[in-house]
C-alpha positions in Angstrom: -3.9 -17.9 16.5 -1.4 -17.2 13.7 1.4 -19.8 13.5 4.9 -18.4 13.4 6.7 -20.6 10.9 10.0 -18.6 10.7 11.5 -15.5 12.2 9.6 -13.1 9.8 6.6 -15.1 8.7 3.2 -16.0 10.1 0.5 -18.2 8.6 -3.1 -17.5 9.8 -4.8 -20.5 11.6 -8.2 -18.8 11.1 -7.6 -16.5 8.1 -9.4 -13.2 8.7 -11.5 -11.8 5.9 -11.2 -8.5 4.2 -14.9 -7.8 4.7 -15.2 -4.5 2.8 -12.8 -2.1 1.2 -12.8 1.2 -0.7 -10.5 3.2 -2.9 -10.8 6.9 -3.8 -8.7 8.7 -6.3 -8.0 12.2 -7.5 -8.3 13.8 -10.9 -5.0 12.7 -12.4 -5.5 9.1 -11.2 -9.1 9.2 -12.6 -7.6 9.8 -16.0 -5.5 6.7 -15.8 -6.1 3.2 -17.2 -7.7 1.7 -14.2 -10.0 4.6 -13.4 -13.1 2.3 -13.6 -12.1 0.5 -10.4 -12.3 3.3 -7.8 -15.3 4.0 -5.6 -15.0 7.7 -6.2 -12.9 10.0 -8.4 -12.8 13.6 -7.1 -12.2 16.3 -9.7 -11.4 18.9 -7.0 -7.9 18.3 -5.8 -8.8 20.4 -2.7 -11.6 18.0 -1.8 -13.6 21.1 -0.8 -11.0 22.2 1.7 -8.7 25.2 2.1 -5.3 23.6 2.0 -3.6 20.5 0.5 -3.1 19.0 3.9 -6.8 19.4 4.8 -7.6 17.9 1.4 -5.7 14.7 2.3 -7.5 14.5 5.7 -10.8 14.8 3.9 -9.7 12.1 1.4 -8.8 9.5 4.0 -11.9 10.2 6.1 -14.2 9.7 3.0 -12.4 6.5 2.1 -12.6 5.0 5.6 -16.3 5.9 5.8 -16.9 4.4 2.4 -15.3 1.1 3.4 -17.3 1.0 6.6 -20.5 1.8 4.8 -19.9 -0.9 2.1 -19.5 -3.5 4.8 -22.9 -2.6 6.3 -21.2 -1.4 9.5 -21.0 1.8 11.6 -17.9 3.4 13.0 -18.9 2.1 16.4 -18.6 -1.5 15.1 -14.9 -1.0 14.4 -12.7 -2.1 17.3 -9.3 -0.7 16.1 -7.7 1.0 13.2 -4.1 1.0 11.9 -3.5 4.1 9.8 -0.9 6.6 8.7 0.4 8.7 5.8 3.5 10.6 4.5 3.0 13.9 6.3 4.9 15.0 9.4 3.3 13.4 12.5 0.8 11.7 10.1 -1.4 14.8 10.2 -3.4 13.8 7.2 -4.7 10.7 9.1 -4.8 12.4 12.5 -7.1 15.2 11.5 -9.1 13.1 9.1 -10.1 10.4 11.6 -10.4 12.4 14.8 -14.2 12.6 14.6 -14.7 8.8 14.1 -14.0 7.9 17.7 -12.2 4.7 16.7 -9.3 3.5 18.8 -6.3 4.0 16.5 -2.7 2.8 16.2 -0.9 5.5 14.1 1.7 3.8 11.9 4.4 5.0 9.6 6.0 2.9 7.0 6.1 5.5 4.2 4.6 4.0 1.1 4.6 0.5 2.7 2.0 1.6 5.2 -0.9 -0.3 3.7 0.8 -3.7 3.8 2.0 -2.9 7.3 -1.5 -2.0 8.4 -3.0 -5.2 6.8 -0.3 -7.3 8.4 -0.9 -5.9 11.9 -4.7 -5.9 11.5 -4.7 -9.5 10.4 -2.5 -10.7 13.2 -4.6 -8.9 15.7 -7.9 -10.2 14.4 -6.6 -13.8 14.0 -5.4 -13.7 17.6 -9.0 -13.1 18.8 -8.1 -9.6 20.2 -9.0 -7.5 17.2 -12.5 -8.1 16.1 -13.2 -5.6 13.3 -10.0 -3.7 12.3 -9.4 -1.1 9.6 -6.2 -0.7 7.7 -6.0 2.6 5.9 -3.6 5.1 4.3 -3.5 8.0 1.9 -1.3 10.4 0.0 -1.8 13.7 -1.8 0.4 14.9 -4.6 0.5 18.6 -3.7 0.9 18.0 0.1 3.8 15.6 -0.5 5.5 18.0 -2.9 5.3 20.8 -0.4 6.8 18.6 2.3 9.5 16.6 0.5 10.4 18.7 -2.5 9.1 22.2 -3.4 5.7 23.8 -3.4 4.0 23.5 -6.8 4.3 27.2 -7.5 8.1 26.9 -7.4 7.9 25.1 -10.8 10.8 22.7 -10.2 11.9 20.4 -13.0 11.3 16.7 -12.3 14.0 14.2 -13.3 13.1 11.2 -15.5 13.6 8.8 -12.5 11.1 10.7 -10.4 7.6 9.4 -9.6 4.3 11.1 -9.2 2.8 11.0 -5.7 -0.7 9.7 -6.0 -3.7 11.6 -4.7 -5.5 8.6 -3.5 -6.5 6.5 -0.5 -7.4 3.0 0.4 -9.2 1.4 3.4 -9.9 -2.2 4.2 -12.1 -3.6 7.0 -10.6 -6.8 8.4 -13.0 -9.1 10.3 -12.9 -12.6 11.7 -13.2 -15.3 9.1 -16.3 -14.9 7.0 -15.8 -15.0 3.2 -13.2 -14.2 0.6 -10.8 -12.5 0.2 -8.8 -13.9 3.1 -5.4 -12.8 4.6 -3.6 -16.1 4.8 -0.1 -15.1 5.8 2.3 -12.2 6.3 6.1 -11.7 6.2 7.5 -8.8 8.2 10.2 -7.0 6.2 13.4 -5.5 7.4 15.1 -2.2 6.6 17.4 -2.6 3.5 19.7 0.3 2.7 21.9 -0.1 -0.4 23.3 3.5 -0.2 21.0 5.2 -2.7 21.0 9.0 -1.9 19.0 10.3 -4.9 15.6 11.3 -3.5 14.3 11.5 -7.1 15.0 7.8 -7.6 13.0 6.1 -4.9 12.3 3.0 -7.0 16.0 2.1 -6.8 16.1 2.7 -3.1 13.0 0.5 -2.4 13.6 -2.4 -4.8 16.1 -4.3 -2.6 13.7 -4.3 0.3 10.9 -5.7 -1.9 13.3 -8.4 -3.1 14.2 -9.3 0.4 10.6 -9.7 1.6 9.5 -11.6 -1.5 12.4 -14.0 -1.3 11.9 -14.5 2.5 8.2 -15.2 2.1 8.7 -17.8 -0.7 11.6 -19.5 1.2 9.7 -19.6 4.5 6.5 -21.0 3.0 8.1 -23.2 0.3 5.9 -21.5 -2.3 7.0 -20.3 -5.7 6.0 -17.5 -8.0 3.8 -20.0 -9.9 1.5 -20.3 -6.9 0.4 -16.7 -7.4 -1.7 -14.9 -10.0 0.2 -11.7 -9.2 3.1 -10.6 -7.0 2.2 -7.0 -6.4 4.6 -4.3 -5.3 3.5 -0.9 -4.2 5.2 1.9 -6.0 8.6 0.9 -7.4 7.6 2.4 -10.7 9.2 1.4 -14.0 12.8 1.7 -12.8 12.4 0.0 -9.5 10.3 -2.8 -11.0 13.1 -3.6 -13.5 15.6 -3.6 -10.7 13.5 -5.9 -8.5 13.2 -8.5 -11.3 16.9 -8.4 -11.9 17.8 -8.7 -8.2 15.5 -11.8 -7.7 16.8 -13.4 -10.9 20.2 -13.2 -9.3 18.7 -15.3 -6.5 17.2 -17.8 -9.0 13.7 -16.4 -8.4 11.9 -15.3 -11.6 8.8 -13.2 -11.0 8.9 -11.5 -14.4 5.7 -13.1 -15.6 3.8 -12.6 -12.3 5.0 -9.1 -11.2 2.7 -6.1 -11.2 3.5 -2.7 -9.7 0.7 -0.4 -8.6 2.8 2.7 -9.5 3.0 1.4 -13.1 -0.7 0.4 -13.3 -2.1 3.7 -12.0 -1.0 6.0 -14.9 -0.7 5.9 -18.6 2.9 6.8 -19.4 2.0 7.7 -23.0 -0.7 10.1 -22.1 0.2 11.3 -18.6 3.5 13.1 -17.6 4.2 10.9 -14.6 7.7 10.0 -15.5 8.7 6.7 -13.8 5.2 6.0 -12.5 3.3 6.5 -9.3 4.3 6.5 -5.6 2.8 7.6 -2.3 0.9 5.6 0.4 -2.3 6.0 -1.5 -0.9 4.5 -4.7 -0.7 0.9 -3.6 -3.6 1.3 -1.1 -6.1 2.5 -3.8 -5.0 0.0 -6.4 -5.3 -2.9 -3.9 -8.7 -1.8 -2.7 -10.0 -0.7 -6.1 -8.5 -3.3 -8.4 -7.1 -6.4 -6.8 -9.5 -7.1 -3.9 -12.5 -7.0 -6.2 -10.9 -9.6 -8.5 -10.1 -11.8 -5.4 -13.6 -11.4 -4.1 -15.2 -12.6 -7.4 -12.6 -15.4 -7.9 -11.1 -13.9 -11.0 -7.8 -14.0 -9.0 -7.0 -16.8 -6.6 -3.8 -15.7 -4.8 -1.7 -12.5 -4.7 1.3 -11.5 -2.7 0.9 -7.8 -1.8 4.2 -6.1 -1.0 3.8 -2.3 -0.6 7.2 -0.6 -0.5 8.4 2.4 1.4 11.3 4.8 1.3 12.0 5.7 4.9 13.4 9.2 4.3 12.5 12.6 5.7 13.1 16.1 4.3 15.9 16.6 6.9 17.7 13.3 6.1 17.5 14.1 2.3 19.0 17.6 2.9 21.8 16.1 5.0 22.7 13.7 2.2 21.7 10.5 4.0 21.0 7.4 2.1 17.4 6.2 1.7 16.5 3.0 3.7 13.8 0.9 2.1 11.1 -1.3 3.7 8.5 -3.7 2.5 6.1 -6.2 4.1 4.4 -9.1 2.3 0.7 -10.0 2.7 -0.6 -13.2 1.2 -4.3 -12.6 0.2 -6.4 -15.4 -1.3 -9.8 -16.3 -2.6 -9.5 -19.5 -0.5 -9.1 -20.0 3.2 -6.9 -23.1 3.2 -3.2 -23.0 2.7 -3.3 -26.4 1.0 -5.4 -25.0 -1.8 -2.7 -22.7 -3.0 
């Protein structure tokens, strides 16, 4: 079973495997610099459906099915699933997976949902209770705009600090220890709220939560940034990433040479009008499952610390002028299964 080494942090005694994984992206994401890494790029933003919300349901269903198929499994082979999205009551996920007949824990961590699902799935599998567990999440640009801001037809002007919600999804099948990549440890984050109220500057709202969980993981495990090929955040974008590095430097932790942000990686700022970068649950999920896990599997990368970040706001809280709480969870993913090999 996982060993609890501190209040927030667990190290896996029998590190579970990320057995198979899939990432699917939309048209805009398919025009970005890492388009080669996705299992599928869909040019139709409706994914053959009638509404944006139904499109997101189709997106996550395709991604989960692809991850299962790549693992040589069937839906009946999956014991549990942790999944969620940005939409009210997680309807993207709910309607997308209802025909799969997999026992599901619906989770909501905003854009941190993928790291939350991986952490819960790994703990469940390592305990011997889980068996085969899927972690999955998605987001859709137009569905998120309709819920959190304005319908696309409104033609609202986006501020320079705003980020582009990715039309993308990622799914990973976690199984008992088999082969790389392995989930070696997790640190559970806490809500950090520094009083940011600008819903168009979510990177600033989420950066302190990412700083907290990274510092906590490094302190609890006695590891340093040098132990990792990459310390990966979810969707801080350009502004949030800069803030994160500055916050940690103030704590005498320098991740500047190791840090990568999925929201920065997903788009080309010179060619694509995505302002401060990408966001959305599917942003970090698709980049993890499309880019990082493949490199860990082949051994091109040895260790990453994956810290998807979430802004825990709602349309109502934003309209009422509430501040935006942030959350991030850290997942230590490695090409080796022994902690001493770090």
